[in-house]
C-alpha positions, 0 to 999 in steps of 0.5 A: 493496490490500484484502489489505494493508489487512486485514493493516494493520488486524490489525497495528493491532489487535495493537499496540493489544492491546499498549498501543501506540496508533497515531493516524495512518493507516498509509501504503499506497503504490500505483503504481495511480492507478486503484485509489487513485481507486476506493478514495477516491471514492464516485462510482466505483461503476460502475467497481468492480462486478467487484471486489465487497467488496474495494473497499468494505472498503478504502474504509471503512478509508480513510475511518476513517483506518486507511490513507492511500493515497499514489501512488508511481511504479513506478520508486520502488516498493521492493516491486517489487525482489523481484517484477519483473525490473530493469535493472542500474541499477534493481537498484543503485537499489533496493539503495541505497534499502534500504541494502544494499551488495554484498559485496566 
């Protein structure tokens, strides 16, 4: 999550340099409710000692409105299409969500 947050921050700076203003937080979808709660809640400090700087950076970007964390169930996480094995039904579902059609 911290790596994606740094990439989003860089892309927003790049867009700003090109004269494109982005006023809304960039949505960051995650299927980990634990990661979302740690990044949003200052009281979860004892749970994040092993994570170090990453959680503080992500938390600061959430508070600054750079990224907006949103929960999405694992079954609907489109990023999993390229990283995890799926059943045939899941594969068809991901193809339909990505507007990809099998060739004839």
